[in-house]
N, C-alpha and C positions, 0 to 999 in steps of 0.2 A: 529201028527199033518198032515192033508193033506196039497198039495201042490194046493198053484193055480197057475191056467192054462189057453188060449187060451185068446179070446178077447168079447167082447159084448156091442152090439148097443143099447144105451139105452135112454131114454128123463129124465128129469127135467119135475116135474109135476109146476103144476101152483105157488107152495108154495117156489119153489127153492128146494122139498126133488127129492133122489135119492131114488130109489128100487134097494137094491144089486141082480143081480141073484142070482137064485134059485142053481146053482153048485157051486158058490163063497162061499156061506151062506152055504152050506154042509159041505163045507172043513172049516170052523171054527172049531176050538177045542172047545167041549162044554164044558169044563173047564171054558172057560173064558166066555160065553152067549154071548152077541150082543154087548159088548165092543169094541168100534174100536179107534185109533187115528190118525186123517186127518192132514197132513202136506203139506205144499208147496215141492214139489218135486226138483230134481238136477236141473234138466229139468222145462220146461212150461207145468209141471202138477202137479196134487196132487196124493200124497200116503198114501195108506189106511192098515195100521200095526194093525193086531190079537195086543189086549196089550199086553201080552205074548214079542212078535217079537219085540212092540214098547220100552220095559225095557233093553230089553239087550244093542238096541243104546243109550236110555237115560242114563244107567249107563256108556257108554262110553265119552260121551259127557258132562255128570255133573262132571264126575272125570277132566276137563281138568282143566288148571290152571286157575285162575282168575288173577293173576300178571300179565302172555304173554296178552300183545295187541290183538296179532293175535287171540290166543287162545279165549280171551272172546268175541272178533269182532264173529269169527264161533257161537261159543254160544249162541248170541245174532240172529246169524240170524238165525241160526239152532229152535231155543224157537218160532222165531218172527211166531205168527200166527196155532201155534199150536191147535189143538182142539180134546176134546174126545168126542166120537161121540157114539147113543146106537141107536139101530134098534129099533123101533118099530114094532108092532105086524103084520106087513103089510112088516118087512123089508125093510122101510123106515129110512134115515137121513136127515138132513137139511143140506147141505153145505155152511158155510157162505159166505156173499158177496165179502168179501175181498177175500176172496180163488177162488171162481169163476174168481172174475176181474183178479187174478196172472196168471189161468190157462186160460186165456180167455174162459171159458166155458159161454155159452148162454143157449143152450136150448135140444143140445143135444150131446151125452158124447159117448165115448167108456170106460167100465171098462177093464183096461189088465191083467189079473193071470200073478205074476210075480216071483211066487214062494214062499216066505213066506211075500210076501205084494202081494197089489193090487196098477195098478194105474188107474186117471181116465182124462180123457185126452179131449182135445178139437177134434174132427174128423180129421181136418182141420192140425192142430199142429202136430197131433199124425204119421200121412202119412210124413211130412216131416223129422219126426226123428226116422224113419226105414231104416235099407239098402236092399236098391231095388234092387241092383244090384247082383245077382245070384254071381257072380264073386269074389265078395267083401265078400260077406258073409261064402261064402266055405274056402277064405283066413282067414276071423277073424276064425271061427271052428277049423280051424288046428292049430293057432296061440294060442288059447285059452285052444281048448279042446282035443290036439292031445298028446300022451303019446311020440312019438318023440321028444319034444325039446331039 
């Protein structure tokens, strides 16, 4: 499977559909066709999973203990609003209104490749969540990526 990366500035059409950028569509595994799962992110954005990536996460979440109130509540929150989407012939898919509201998306969006997933953001919110200080970014790179931990 190819990896998703970069940022793509897009607009929703009048019906609330998003056209997946061609480079992201090309990175999707052919064996999974045009099936995606969209869910609320842990940040105020939407996350798109190719179906195979979503199944990995789904297996972990569905295996949580229903008799434990914290785990049960996490499962409920995780599955809330998850939507299977399929790209049409033009590479478009509809984003449900409750998910648009959660992410604060109106018309303009930024689609961000995140390795195995993609995020869909309102442009103003996205900028608020980025690390904009080069020194802070370098420090996190050192902390998370350095071999000399």
